[in-house]
matplotlib code that plots the C-alpha trace (Angstrom):
import matplotlib.pyplot as plt

x = [0.0, 1.4, 1.9, 1.7, 3.3, 2.4, 3.6, 0.7, -3.1, -3.0, -1.0, -3.3, -6.4, -4.9, -4.3, -7.7, -9.3, -7.5, -7.3, -9.1, -7.1, -7.7, -6.7, -5.9, -3.5, -3.3, -0.4, -2.1, 0.5, 1.5, -1.4, -4.1, -7.2, -6.3, -6.2, -9.6, -11.1, -9.6, -10.9, -14.4, -14.1, -12.9, -15.7, -18.4, -17.7, -15.5, -15.9, -12.1, -11.1, -9.2, -6.7, -5.5, -2.3, -3.0, -0.9, -0.9, -3.0, -5.6, -8.9, -10.9, -9.0, -9.7, -13.5, -13.3, -11.4, -14.0, -16.8, -15.2, -15.3, -12.0, -12.5, -9.7, -7.0, -3.6, -1.0, 2.8, 4.8, 3.4, 3.7, 4.4, 2.5, -0.6, -0.4, -0.3, -3.1, -5.4, -4.7, -5.4, -8.6, -9.8, -9.0, -10.7, -13.9, -14.1, -13.7, -16.9, -19.0, -17.4, -19.0, -17.1, -19.2, -19.9, -17.2, -18.5, -17.7, -18.9, -19.1, -19.6, -21.1, -20.8, -20.8, -20.4, -17.5, -17.5, -15.2, -14.7, -13.6, -12.6, -10.8, -9.4, -10.0, -11.8, -13.7, -14.8, -18.1, -16.7, -15.6, -11.9, -9.6, -8.5, -4.9, -4.9, -2.1, -2.9, -3.3, -5.6, -7.7, -8.0, -8.9, -11.6, -12.9, -13.1, -15.1, -17.4, -18.1, -18.9, -20.6, -21.6, -19.7, -16.9, -13.7, -10.7, -7.1, -6.3, -9.3, -8.3, -4.8, -6.3, -8.5, -6.0, -2.4, -1.6, 0.3, 2.3, 5.5, 5.2, 2.0, 1.8, -1.7, -0.8, 0.3, -3.4, -3.6, -1.1, -3.0, -6.3, -4.8, -3.5, -6.9, -8.7, -6.5, -7.9, -11.6, -12.5, -13.5, -11.7, -9.3, -8.9, -12.6, -13.5, -17.1, -16.8, -14.3, -14.8, -12.4, -13.9, -11.6, -10.1, -12.2, -11.1, -12.8, -16.2, -17.4, -20.4, -21.6, -24.4, -23.0, -24.9, -23.6, -24.0, -23.2, -23.1, -21.3, -18.2, -20.4, -22.8, -20.9, -22.3, -21.2, -18.3, -18.5, -15.3, -13.9, -14.1, -16.2, -14.6]
y = [0.0, 3.4, 6.1, 9.8, 12.3, 16.0, 18.8, 21.3, 21.4, 23.0, 20.0, 17.6, 19.2, 18.9, 15.2, 14.5, 16.4, 14.2, 10.7, 8.3, 7.1, 4.1, 6.0, 9.6, 10.1, 13.6, 14.6, 17.2, 17.4, 20.8, 21.9, 21.1, 23.1, 23.8, 20.0, 19.7, 22.2, 20.5, 17.1, 18.6, 19.9, 16.6, 14.7, 16.9, 15.6, 12.4, 9.1, 8.3, 6.8, 9.4, 8.6, 11.6, 11.9, 14.2, 15.7, 13.5, 14.2, 16.4, 14.5, 17.6, 17.6, 13.9, 14.6, 17.5, 15.3, 12.5, 15.1, 16.5, 13.1, 11.4, 7.6, 7.0, 9.0, 8.1, 10.1, 9.8, 7.8, 5.6, 1.8, 0.7, -2.5, -0.7, 2.0, -0.6, -2.6, 0.4, 1.6, -1.8, -2.0, 1.3, 0.3, -3.1, -1.6, 1.0, -1.7, -3.5, -0.4, 0.9, 0.2, 1.6, 4.1, 3.3, 4.7, 8.0, 9.8, 13.3, 16.0, 19.7, 21.8, 25.6, 28.4, 25.9, 24.1, 20.5, 19.5, 15.7, 14.7, 11.1, 12.0, 15.2, 17.2, 20.4, 20.6, 23.8, 24.4, 22.9, 19.7, 20.7, 19.9, 22.9, 22.3, 22.8, 22.3, 20.2, 23.4, 25.0, 21.9, 21.6, 25.3, 25.0, 21.9, 23.7, 26.5, 24.1, 22.4, 25.8, 27.9, 31.4, 31.1, 33.4, 31.4, 32.9, 32.3, 30.1, 27.9, 27.5, 26.6, 23.9, 22.5, 22.4, 21.5, 25.2, 25.5, 22.3, 23.9, 26.6, 27.5, 31.2, 32.5, 35.0, 32.1, 31.5, 34.9, 33.6, 30.4, 32.3, 34.6, 31.7, 30.0, 33.1, 33.2, 29.8, 30.1, 33.8, 35.6, 38.7, 37.8, 41.5, 41.8, 38.3, 37.3, 33.7, 34.0, 37.3, 38.9, 40.1, 42.8, 41.7, 38.5, 36.1, 34.7, 33.5, 31.5, 33.3, 30.8, 28.3, 24.8, 21.6, 18.4, 15.1, 12.0, 8.3, 5.2, 4.0, 1.4, 4.0, 7.3, 10.6, 11.5, 13.8, 15.3, 15.0, 12.3, 8.6, 6.5, 3.4]
z = [0.0, -1.1, 1.5, 0.8, 3.3, 3.2, 5.4, 5.3, 5.3, 1.8, 0.3, 2.1, 0.6, -2.9, -2.5, -1.1, -4.0, -6.6, -5.0, -2.8, 0.3, 2.6, 5.7, 6.7, 9.6, 11.0, 13.3, 15.5, 18.2, 17.1, 15.0, 17.6, 16.9, 13.2, 12.8, 14.5, 12.1, 9.1, 10.4, 10.5, 7.0, 5.6, 7.4, 5.9, 2.4, 2.7, 4.5, 4.6, 8.0, 10.1, 12.8, 14.8, 16.7, 19.6, 22.5, 25.6, 28.7, 26.9, 27.2, 26.1, 22.8, 22.3, 22.8, 20.2, 17.7, 17.9, 17.7, 14.6, 12.9, 13.8, 14.0, 16.5, 18.4, 19.8, 21.8, 22.0, 22.9, 20.2, 20.2, 16.7, 17.1, 18.5, 15.9, 13.0, 14.7, 15.0, 11.5, 10.0, 12.1, 10.7, 7.1, 7.6, 9.1, 6.3, 3.6, 4.9, 4.3, 1.1, -2.2, -5.1, -7.1, -10.8, -13.0, -14.4, -17.6, -16.8, -19.5, -18.6, -21.3, -21.3, -23.9, -26.7, -25.0, -23.7, -20.9, -20.5, -17.1, -17.9, -21.1, -19.6, -22.7, -23.8, -27.1, -28.7, -30.5, -33.7, -32.0, -32.1, -29.1, -27.1, -25.9, -22.1, -19.6, -16.4, -14.4, -16.9, -17.1, -13.4, -13.1, -15.7, -14.0, -10.6, -12.3, -14.0, -10.7, -9.1, -11.8, -10.7, -7.4, -6.5, -6.0, -4.3, -5.3, -2.2, -2.9, -6.6, -5.5, -3.2, -6.0, -8.8, -9.7, -10.2, -7.0, -7.0, -8.1, -5.4, -3.6, -4.5, -4.8, -7.5, -9.8, -10.3, -12.2, -14.7, -15.4, -15.6, -18.1, -20.3, -20.0, -21.1, -24.2, -25.2, -24.4, -24.5, -27.7, -26.4, -23.6, -22.7, -22.1, -20.7, -20.5, -19.3, -16.4, -14.6, -12.2, -8.9, -7.4, -4.1, -4.3, -7.0, -10.1, -11.1, -14.1, -15.4, -18.0, -17.4, -17.1, -18.0, -16.6, -18.5, -16.6, -17.6, -16.6, -18.6, -20.4, -21.8, -21.7, -22.9, -26.5, -26.9, -30.4, -32.4, -30.1, -30.9, -28.5, -27.0]

ax = plt.figure().add_subplot(projection="3d")
ax.plot(x, y, z, "-o")
ax.set_aspect("equal")
plt.show()
């Protein structure tokens, strides 16, 4: 089983956005209440088992962690044997309840464009492929999942690959500018991705979501069906 180690809540949010994990271990010895808040955020939308490492001799913090959605808590000094046993127990219990969702091939349609999630491509109104970088695709996907909602730079960093090389919020502006060059009729006067001063960005277009399983996917014009 592969293990991913991150060193900030921002990195952890990125990984949870992209991948499914068998177990989430949060070291809250130093972070304490920030980790509690993050645990609550994760639990609101994800059923991944959570094991929290908490400072010793703080029963109130344990109660808060469990109330926030943690499945188990441990405190140092940690016994390797007990740690592994508890982790395996959480993974085993979660596997009993987990039923993998049907594989989806979601297509987002907006302003004549079609964005295919499974194929990770964007088609224009003529069925031609629009060449997007990974960061541009993820930005557009984030907007299509949140049409009409103001999205700040930090949130966009969290939901995309745009900050992997260096989590600088202003790097989003560069990717937005490049994306506009590819989807706007007039990038200098954008009508699809609007800038909100001191706020962030918003996708103004209406988005229609077409979902189907992998055996009967929605048609993507200009792309051969498998």
